[in-house]
N, C-alpha and C positions, 0 to 999 in steps of 0.2 A: 662692385658686385654685391657687396654687403648692403649698400644702400638699396639697390634694386630688390633685393630679397625682402627687405623690411617693407618697402613701398608695396610690394605685391602682397605681402601678408596683411597690410592695413587695408588695402582695397578689398581683399577677400573677406576680411572681418566686417567691412562696411556694407558689402553686399549681403552677407549673411544676416547682418543685423536688420537690414532693410526688409529682406525676404521674411525674417522671423517676425518683424513687427506687423507686415501685412497679413501674415498668416494668422497672428494673434488676433488682429481686428476682425478677420473674416470668421475666425472661430467664435469670437465673443458675440459677433452679430447673429450667427446661425443659432446661438445658444439661447437668445432672446425670443421667446415664442409669442406669436401674435395673441392678443386677448380675443377670446371667442365671445361673441354677442349673439345670443339666440333672440331672434325676432319673430314673433307670431303674426299671422295674417290669415285672413279668411280665403284668400286666393281668388278674390273676385275683383273686377274693375271698379273703380279706378285705382284702388289701393295696390293691388298687385303689380299693375303696370307701372305705376309710379315708383314703387319700391324697387322693382327690376331695373328700371332705367337709371335710377339714382345709384344703384350698386355697380351697374355695368359702366358708368361714366364718372366713377370716383376712383380715388387712390386710396381707399381705407386700408387695404392690405399693406401698402407701402407705409401707411401710418401706423401700423401694428395692431389693426382691427380686422378680425376675421368674422364676418356677419353670416350667420347661418339662419336662413329663412325657414321657418316651420309653419307649413300650411295645416290649418285646423278647419275641417269643414263645419263642425258645430262651433261656430263663432262665439256662442255663449260661453264656451269654456276658456276662451282667451284671456279674459281678466282674471279669473280664479287661478290660472296657470301661471300668470305673471305675478300675481300676489305670492304664490307658493314658491317663487324663485325657479320653477321649471322653465320659465322663459324670462328674459332680461327685459323686454319691452315688447310692445305690440303696435301694430298699425292697421286698424280696421274700423275705427268708430268716431262718432262726432261727440263733442263735449257733453251735451244733455244725456246721451246714452251712457257715457262714462259715470257720470253723476248718478244716474238711476241705478247702474250696475253696482257702484260702490255702496249704495244705500241698501239694495236687495241682498248683496253677497257679503256685506261687512268687510269689503276690501278698502284700500286706502291708496289707490293709484292716482297719478297726477298727469296732466298734459305736460309735454316737454316742449313742442313747438308746433304751432297750427301750420298746415300745409295748404289746404284747399276747402272749398265749400262745393257742394254739388246740388244740382236743380232738384228739388223734390216736387213731384207732381202727381196728378192723378190721370188714368189712361182708361180708354174704352175702345173695344172692337166693334161696338154697336152703334155709337154715336160720334159725330164729327164736332159737334159744339156742345158746351155744357148747358146752353139753353134748350137743347133738344132732350135732355135728361126727363123722363116722364115721371109723374107722380107716382109714388110707391117703388120707385127704382131701387135695386139692391146695390149698396155701396160697401165695398170691401176695404179694410185698412189694416196696418200692422198691429199686433197684439201686445207688443212690448210697450210699457208705459211712455218712454220718451218719444217713441214714433207715433203711438196712438193719439197722444195729446197734440202733436205736431200736425197730424192729419185733420183733427177736428177743427183746430185753429184755422187751417187753410180752407175747410169747407166753409167755416163761418166768414173768412174774409170775402168770400165769393157770394154770399148771402144764401147759401144752400140751408144753413141752420143758424140759430143765434145760440150763443153760450152765456152762462151766467157770468156777471161781471167778475173780472180778475182771474178767470179760470186759466186763460191763455194756453201755452203750449203743454200745461200739465192738466188739461181737461180730460175728463172721462165721459162716457156716455151719459152718466148721471148729470153732468154739467150742461146737457143740451137743454136750452130753454124753450126754444120753439123749433118745430120741424114742420113748417107749412105744407110741404110737398109729401109728408108722410113717408119719407125715405126709410128703407129698411137697412140696418147696419150690422155688419159682421166682422169680427176681428180674426185674423188668421197670422199664423207664423210667417215671418219675412221670407223664409226660404220657399214658401208655398204660394206666395202672392201672384206670381206671374202665371201660375197654373189656374188662377181663377178668372183670368181675363175672358175666357170663352163662356163663363157662367154667370158673371156678375155684369152689372151696367157700368159700373165705374169702380176703378181700383186705384188706390194711393199706394205708390211704390217708390222705394229709394232708388236713386240713380244707378248704384251698384248692381241691382238686379235687372233693371230694363236694358242696360247696356249689354248684358249677356245675351239677350234675345234680339239684338239688332235695333232696338228703338232709341230715339234720340230724346232725352228729356226736354231739350229745348225746343224741339220741332214737334214731337208727337203727343205731348201731354196736352189734355184739354184745358187743365188749369195748373198753375205752378205757385209755389210760396211768394208772396209779395214782399215779405221781409225774411232774410236769411240769418238765423240766429244759431246755425249748427256748423261751426268750424271743425273740420277733421284734421287729425294729425297724430303724431308719435306720442305714445303713452308709456310711462315707466313708474317705477316705484319711488317714493320719497328718498330711500337710501341710495339709489343709484342714478337718479335722474340728472344730476350734475357730474357724473363720472365722465372721465375723458372719452371712453368709448361711446357712450350714449350721445354726448355732445358732439362728437365727430360725426356720427350717423345723422344727427339733427341738421348739421350744416350740409351734409351730403344731399339731404332731402330738400333743401331750400337754396339751391344754386340757380343762377340765370339759366343755365342748361335745362334743369328740371322745369323751370317756369315755361320755357318756350316749348317743351315736350308736352306739358299739360294743355297748353293753348292749341298746338297742333293736333294732338291726338283726340281731344275731347270738345274742341270748340266752345260754344257757350254753355255746355252741359256741365262742365267742371271748371271752376274759377281758382287759380292760385291766389293765396292771401299772404304772400310774403314778398 
């Protein structure tokens, strides 16, 4: 009887110990709070679509990373907000825009991982071919330095104008060497470009904005860039670009599933580069 009693007590202690160990493990796990990562975006395609898909099809929360997406309509504020640590990273821009923004705003942001390139082109609701553009036509393009130079370089590639040697994608209107067709040029804020389609003869627009109005850069543009030098991707600060949370997000943005999604969703208009 004594042996049975001792045996019962030992069993009870063993069970209690197991329960206590499990309870402790659960308490310890619940005590570890996931790291919050605030990621800014302009809320426009393809950035918002890619980011949402990546987050919906990742296990970042299980990895201890809670990504909070912050949509900022005035995308010009995204880099300063990231520099000021109100955001941890952002996903809305290509590298030349980032470089120009760093220069203009005295910020120090860096690319983390390239994700895609998008087709940059020029559109018209009046003409079907670039050859139909009449002398004196009004051509509209973005007013930020990175994309204005990009536009002028594209126009030069198709012989609409010529540029001074070595001006390239940093060209300004002052770099136009010849304008044989006497085209008129007007620079407009990116957010307003699609609204000028009814008034201008030709408008150079980023894919992010034409996708919103149902146009396909690959199908509807009269001309597109011949050489793509504008990779878009995740951007962060030098002090956190290698952090565990940022690197986990970078991996989530560059999975085979994300690549397949980009190809299916955007076709030839947006190309994954990972």
